[in-house]
N, C-alpha and C positions, 0 to 999 in steps of 0.2 A: 616468626619463631617456628622452627621446624618441629616435627612430631617427636624426633628423637630427644629433644631437650626436655620433653615431659616424662620420658620413661623413668628416670631416677626418682622424680617426685611421685609418680604413681606407685613405685615400689615402696617409697617412704610412707605413703598413705596406707598401704597394705600392712606395714609395720604398726601404724596407728590403729587400724581396724583390729589387728590381732591383740593389741594391748587393751582395747575397749572390751573385747570379748573376754579376755583374761580378767579384767576388773569385775565383770558380771559373775563369772564363776567363783572368783575369790570372795566376793561379798556374800555369796550364798554357801560358802564353806567348802566348795569343790576345789581344794587347793592343788591337788595333783593335776587336775584338768587345766586349771589356770596356768600352771607351770608349763604345760605342753604348748599353750598358745603364746606364752612368753618366749619360749624357744623359737617358735615360728616367727614371731616378731623380730627376734634378734637376728635370725637368718636374713630376713628382709632388710634389716638395718645394715648388715654387712654388704648385701648386694646393691643397695642404693648408691653407696659411695663407690663401690667397685664399678658399677655401670656408668656413673658420672665421669670417672677417670677414663674409662675405655672410650666413651662417646665424646669426651672432651666438652662436657656441658656443665662443668662445675660452676656454681654461682651462689650468691648470698641467699637467694630464696630457698634453695635446697638445704643450705646450712641451717637456716632458722627452722625450716619445716622438720628437718631431721631431729633437732633438739626438742621440738614440741612433741613429736611422736615418741622419742625416747623418754620424755617426762612421764608419759602414761605407761608405756611398756616396761621401762626400767626404773621408774620412780614411784608411781602410784601403786602399781601392782605389788611390788615387794613390801611396801609399807602396809598394805592391807593383809598380806599373808602373815607378816610378823604380828600384826594386830590379832589376827585369828589364832595364831599359835599361842600368843600370850594369854588370850582369852580362855583358850582350852586349858592352859597350864595353871591359871589362877582359879577358874570356876568350873572348868570342864563343861561349859555350856555353849550354846550357839549365840550368834550375833543378836538375836532377839532379846537376850537378857540385858543388853545395853540400854534398852528402853524401859526397863523395870527398875525403879529407884531402889527397891529393897535388895537387888542383886547387882547394883552398879559397881563396876571395877574401874579404877583409874589407870592401873598398870598396863592394860593392853594398849592404851593410847600412846605409850612410849614408842611403840613400833612406828608411829608416824614420823618420828625424827628422821628416819631414812628418806622419807619423801622430801622433807625440807632440805636435807643435805644433798640429795640428788638434784633438786632445783638449783641450789647454789652452785653445785659443780658444773651443771650443764650451762648455766649462764656465764660462769667464769671461763669455761672452755671456749666459748664463742669469741671471746675478746683476748684470749691468751695466745700470743704469737709464738710462745715456746713449745706449743703442743702440736706442731705440724707433722713431725716425724716420730714423736714419742708422746707419752702421757705424763702429766704431773698429777699424781693421785690416781686412785683406782677408777677405771672407766665404769660408768653405770651398768653396762651389760654384764661385766665381770662380777660386780657386786650383786647384781640380781641373780646370777647363776648360783651363787652361794645360798641365797635365801630360798629360791624355789626348789633347791635340792633337798631341803629339810623335810617337807611333807613326803617326798618320794622315799627318803631314807626311813622315816617313821613308818610309812605304809608298807614298804616292800622289803626292807632289810630284815634278815633273820638274826641279826646281832643285837641282842637286848641292850648291850652296853651303849651303843650309839643311839638307839631309839629312846632310851631313858634320859640320856644327856640332852638330846635335841628337843625333848619335851619338858625340860626343866626351866622354870621361870627365870632363875638367876642366870643361866646360860644364855637364854634368849635376850635378856636385858643387856648383858655384856656384849653379845654379838651385835645388837642394835647400835650400841655406843661405838664399838670398834669399827663397824662398817661405815657409820656416819663420819668418823674421823678419817678413815682411809680414803673416802671419796674426795676429800679436800686437803689431804696431807701433802706437804711439799716433798713428795718422794717421786723421783723420776722412774717411770716404768716403760719398758720397751713395747713397741707396737709390732704386731706380726705382719710387717710389710717387708717384702724382699726386693731390693734393688738388683740383686743377682743371687744365684743359688750356690755360690762357692762356700765350702766348709769354713774357710778362714774368716770370712766376713759374717757368717751366720751360725757359728758354732753353738752359741748358747740357745739360739732359737730352735735349731734342730734337736738339741738335747732336750729342751722343754717339750717340744711336740712329740718326740719319741716316747719320753717318759709318761706324758699325758695319755697317749694311746694305750700303753701297757697298763696303766692304772685303771682306765675306763674298762678295759677288757677283763681285768682280774677282779676288781672290787666294785665295779659298776657305779651306782649312784653315790656311794661314799667317796668315790674318787673326785667328785665335782668340787667340793670345798677344799679338798687337799690340793687339787690342781691350781686353784686360785691362790692358795697359800704359797705353793711352789713358784707361781708366776711372780709374786712379790719378792720372794727370797732370791730367785734367779736375777731379777732386776737389780736388787740391792748389791748382790755379788758382782754383777757386771759393771755397775757404777763404780764400785771400789777398785775393780781391776782396771777400768779405764783411767781412773785417777792415778 
C-alpha cells in the first residue's frame, strides 16, 4: 500500500482530533472556542474526500473512518452545545449543576436528540446509494454550522433581538427538533460538486454561493443559519424546477 493512500485517512483523523478538542471545550462551557475547532474539523472533512478523489484512493475504510470522525465533530459536539445552551436558558448555571439533585433539570438533555439523529443519518448515508452526487436530508456538517453559530451570535452580535431569541428555551427546543428532523428527512439537497463550471449547469449553485458570500460579509455570524436555510430552500426550488 503506497503512502499516498494514507493521506486522506490522516486528514480524516485530524478532523476527529479537532472534534475531540471541541468536545473538551464544549463540556467546560467554552462554546465559542468549541465552534472554532468544529469549523477546523469541517475543513478537514472537506479535504479528506477531496484528496481521496484527486489521489484516486477512495475506499471503504476511508468512508467508515469519515463517518466515525463526523459523528464526533458534527454529532456529539453540537449536541453538547445545545445541552449547554438549554442549561443556561433554564437555570442560568454551569454543567456542574447537573450533578446536584436540588437543581437538576431534564430539559437540557433534549439537546442530545441531535446526537442520536446525527448517528442515524451517518449510518444511513453509508448504505444509501442515492446520495453519491447529492444528499437526502441535511448533511451533518451543515446542521452543525447552524448550532455552533448560536453561541457566536449570542456573544458577538449587537442585535438584542437575535441574542434574546437564541437564548430562549422554547426556541432552542424547537431548533433541536427541527434539526433532528431535517437530518433524516426525505428531502433531496444539492451537493456543492462541480462537474463543469458552466452557468447553465450550475446556475443555482453560483447564485447560492454568491448570496452566501454577500450575507457573510454584511451580517457576519447571523448569516450562518440563514445560509443553511437558504441552502434548503434553493434545493427545494431546484427540485421542483427539475420536475
